[in-house]
VEXDREN-744163 format. One record per residue (C-alpha): residue number from 1; residue in one letter; z negated, y negated, x negated. Coordinates in Angstrom, 1 decimal, decimal comma, padded with zeros to 4 digits, m for minus. Layout:
! VEXDREN-744163
  resi  resn       w       v       u
   NUM     A       Z       Y       X
...
END
This chain:
! VEXDREN-744163
  resi  resn       w       v       u
     1     M  m000,1   000,0   000,0
     2     G  m001,0  m003,4  m001,6
     3     K  m003,2  m004,1  m004,7
     4     P  m007,0  m004,1  m004,0
     5     K  m008,5  m007,5  m003,1
     6     K  m011,1  m008,8  m005,7
     7     E  m013,4  m011,7  m005,2
     8     P  m011,7  m015,0  m005,9
     9     I  m014,5  m016,2  m008,1
    10     K  m013,4  m013,7  m010,8
    11     N  m009,8  m015,1  m010,8
    12     G  m009,5  m017,9  m013,3
    13     K  m006,0  m019,2  m012,0
    14     I  m007,7  m019,9  m008,7
    15     W  m010,4  m021,8  m010,4
    16     V  m007,8  m023,9  m012,5
    17     I  m005,7  m024,9  m009,3
    18     F  m008,8  m025,8  m007,6
    19     G  m010,0  m027,9  m010,4
    20     I  m006,7  m029,8  m010,5
    21     L  m006,5  m030,5  m006,7
    22     L  m010,3  m031,6  m006,9
    23     A  m009,4  m034,0  m009,7
    24     L  m006,4  m035,3  m007,7
    25     I  m008,6  m036,2  m004,7
    26     T  m010,9  m038,2  m006,8
    27     P  m009,7  m041,9  m006,9
    28     W  m011,9  m042,8  m009,9
    29     Y  m009,4  m041,3  m012,4
    30     F  m006,5  m043,5  m011,3
    31     P  m005,6  m046,7  m013,1
    32     E  m006,1  m050,0  m011,2
    33     S  m002,3  m050,4  m011,2
    34     F  m002,1  m047,7  m008,5
    35     G  m003,7  m050,0  m006,1
    36     E  m000,9  m052,5  m006,5
    37     I   002,1  m050,0  m005,8
    38     L   002,6  m049,8  m002,0
    39     I   004,4  m046,9  m000,4
    40     Y   005,1  m047,6   003,4
    41     G   002,1  m050,1   003,2
    42     M  m000,4  m047,7   001,7
    43     P  m001,5  m047,9  m001,9
    44     L  m000,2  m045,1  m004,2
    45     W  m003,6  m043,8  m004,9
    46     A  m004,2  m043,3  m001,1
    47     V  m000,8  m041,5  m000,8
    48     I  m001,8  m039,1  m003,8
    49     I  m005,1  m038,2  m002,4
    50     I  m003,8  m037,6   001,1
    51     I  m000,9  m035,2  m000,3
    52     A  m003,5  m033,7  m002,7
    53     S  m006,0  m033,0   000,4
    54     I  m003,2  m031,3   002,3
    55     L  m002,4  m029,1  m000,7
    56     L  m006,1  m028,3  m001,2
    57     S  m006,3  m027,2   002,4
    58     A  m003,2  m025,0   002,1
    59     F  m004,6  m023,5  m001,0
    60     L  m007,8  m022,7   000,2
    61     S  m006,4  m021,2   003,4
    62     Y  m004,0  m018,9   001,1
    63     V  m007,1  m018,0  m001,1
    64     I  m009,1  m017,1   002,0
    65     K  m006,3  m015,1   003,5
    66     Y  m005,0  m013,2   000,6
    67     H  m007,8  m013,1  m001,9
    68     W  m011,0  m013,0  m000,2
    69     M  m012,6  m009,7   000,4
    70     L  m014,1  m009,6   003,9
    71     E  m016,7  m007,2   005,2
    72     E  m014,7  m006,5   008,1
    73     E  m011,9  m005,1   006,0
    74     N  m014,3  m002,8   004,1
    75     E  m015,8  m001,5   007,5
    76     K  m012,3  m001,0   008,8
    77     D  m011,4   001,0   005,7
    78     E  m014,6   003,0   005,9
    79     T  m013,9   004,0   009,4
    80     E  m010,3   005,1   008,7
    81     G  m011,4   006,9   005,5
    82     V  m009,6   004,6   002,9
    83     K  m011,3   004,0  m000,2
END
């Protein structure tokens, strides 16, 4: 079938991507000039934070769906006799 799932805390790639996305939603790292550049009337830093927030939400949804081992799955496998 598929590869067995492991907890996402043991996957370094997930933590790297998570760290990058968290850094992008923190406005302290942006230079002051980002406030002067407007995109559709919004400062560039705000646009970056909105896009990064959407990406963070999508990434967390992906991790929970495909990498997170849930108790219900373990119980289902045990009742079917799958190890």
